[in-house]
Steps between C-alpha positions, in 0.01 A plus 500: 500500500789276604734371229798264496832677441761240618553274196496686164296224330221554762525883506156657489324177606277481802670308788376149570185480713466878536148611410429852387231518768442310824295589807398359836206619709427376850217578737434397855163503676474483878211264578545526877779636719693173463396383154599639153410398140761577236453510124769558239505545121832439317531598138801444275499606135639324193873442521767336290628158600854531360765762441451490124131590546391211277204395709254674736323366806141635536416732781281379782306608808490292815284541812625398849311516826543423863370526854687565819402459861694649794463345845640705793638217717628736769656846520830369347375251242276527191422188299409579137347232277485561123339314216578611141386390156730595216360500145143483632343450153764244393615721210737338245811713436871489422718625776875552445766324294539402143764471231532417131771363284541411132502130570144482623159622399328722752617587851623297790529564872181711519356472855127449523339705778376314806148368513274608781684429822431535874724600787435506869738660748521569872712786629601546865568867559661602823 
């Protein structure tokens, strides 16, 4: 277990955005010699949103997936095309950030995790 030890008033508190447990699992499946499917599961447990440990952000699990295709253009050049989907099931979650102060109710600056998003890339490998 990680604990804050820098500032005496936060001593013993869990550091901001550090869950007790997190994990990431990735798998790749070769469909053909030049085509792969990838699937990833990302889990992040509950974590505190401020140094005082006054509010917690819920844990979440997110699924990402992608496909890649490699074209051997010639003996010196491979062209690799990738298409990825992050947050495949459009899970709502809080990512990083957050702070509190005595002049406001609740937290501010908490970053909402990205909705489902898509990315396509082309890599020239020589």
